[in-house]
N, C-alpha and C positions, 0 to 999 in steps of 0.2 A: 208225906212223902218228902223225903228232901232230893237235892238236885242230883246226886250220884245215883239213887234209885230210880228216879224219873229216866235218866240217860241208860241206864241200864235195861229198863223197858223197852227202848227202843231198838236195841239188838236184834238181829233175824233177817230174815229175808222176808220182803213186801212187795206186795204189787199195788202200784199207785195209778188210781185215773184221775185226771185232771182237767179242769176246765178254765181258761184264763181269759179276760175280758180286756181288751185296750180301748179305754175309753177315750182317748184322744183319737183314733182311727175309726170308733165304734165298731169294732171286729172283736169276732170270739173265736177261740181254737181249742179245742181237745187233745188230749194227749195220754199215754200210758206211759208208765216207768214200772221196770223191776228194779228194787232196790236191795243193795244186801249190806246192812250196816253192822259193822264189827265193833263191840263195844271196848274201850283201851282202858286199863289202869292208869292211875296218874303217875307211875313209875316209867311208862312207856317212853322209851329213846324218842320215836317220831315227835310226841307232844313236847318234848323240852326243846327240841331242834326248831319248832315253829314258833315258839315265844321269843327267839333272838330278834328276828326281823320287825318286830312290834314292840320291842322293849319291855316285854313282860317276864316277870320274875319265875321261872321253872318248879320254884319251891311252891308256889300258889295253886298248882294246878290240881284239880279237884278229881277231873276225869277226862276223858276224850272218846271220839268215835271216828272210825274210818269208813267212809262211804262211798260205795260202787254203785253208780247209776247206769242204767241202759234204758234209754228212750227212744220213743216212736211218737211225732207229732202227727195229728190226721192231715191227710193231704201232703206230706213228707214222705219220700223215697228212702231218704237216709237216716241212719239211725244215729242217735247223739250217745256217747260212752264218756261218763267222766268219772273222777275219782277226786274227792277230797276229804280234808280232816278238820276235826272241828276240836278245837280245846276248850274246854269249860272249866275256868278259874274259879277259885274257892269264892263262894259267895261274901257278901258283906254281913254284918248283923242285922242290917234290914232286909237282906234277902235278895238282894240283886248282884250281877257280877258280869265280869268280862267273858265274853266268847269269841274266841279266833277263828277263823276260817282259813284255811289255806288248801289251793287248788293247784296244779301243775301249770294249767293254761291260763292263771290271773295272779295278780298279786296278791298277797296274804292281807285279809281284812279283819278290822277290829269291831265287833259291836257290844251290846249291853243284852243280858238276859234277866227274865225274872220269872219266877213260878209260882203263882196265886192259885189257890183253889185247883190243884191238879191242872192248870193250864199253864204251859211256857210261851212266854212273850219274848221273842228276839227283835232288836232294833239294830239294824246296821246301818250306820251313814254311807252315801255313795257321792261320788262328785258333785251329781245333780240335786241329791235330796236325800231320801232314806228309803230302806226296803223294812216292813214291819211284818213279821211273818208270827202267827200263833199256832200252836198245837195241842191236841189233846187227845184223850183215849174214851171212847164210847164205851168199848170192854176191853181187855188185855189184847183182842185178835183184830180189832178194828180202830183205828183212830182217823182224826180227823185234821185238815191244816189248810189256814187259809193265809194269804200274803198280799199285800198294798204295796206298788211301789209309787212313790211319792216323787215329783221334782218341784221343791220349794213345799209349798203347802197344797199343790194340785195334784190329786190322786189321778196317775197315769195307767196302770195296770192292776187289775186284782184278778186272783185267783182262788180255786177251791181244789182240795184235793182229798178224796177218800181213799184210804190205804188200809190193805187185807193184809195180814200175817200169814204166808204160805209155809205150808208143810206142817202145820200143829196137828199134833195126833188128838184122837177124844180120850177125856180121860177114863180110867179104867172103872167100870161098873162092879 
C-alpha cells in the first residue's frame, strides 16, 4: 500500500476510545472521541495554503486530511471540539516524507512520516521534545493508535486508542 492509499483508508466517521498515562504525575485518564475524517486530493486549495507558512512546495503534496474531533474526557464536563488539516507531502525514494499539521488554535507544525509494513509512524518535534505516533489497521473498520510524548529523551505521556469505523453497512450476501 502506498501513502496515498493508506490515507484514503483513514477517511470516514470513527469512534475512538483513548487511555492516556502521564508518567511524570503517575496518573491516567480515559476519554472518547467522535472523529470525522475527510480525504483531500493533492489539488485541494486548503492544502496548498497550509504549505506556505512552513516553506513547503505545494507541488509536492501527495494528499491530505481534514479532521473534525469531538472529545469528552472522563471526569470532565466540557466537550473539546477541534478541527485540523494534515498535509502529506510526496515521500522520498526511501519511503519517508514530511507531514504538515495545521489547526486554528495552534501554530502549524511540521513532522516526518514513514509507512512500514502497513504501520504509519509520525514524529513531530515540539519545543520540549517530540511526539511519536503509530497507527495501524487490525481490519478495515478497526484501527489502533499509540502515541508517546517525550521531553528530551524522557517519556512524559503515553496513550493508546482503539478506533471503530461507524456507519459501515454489511456486505451483500
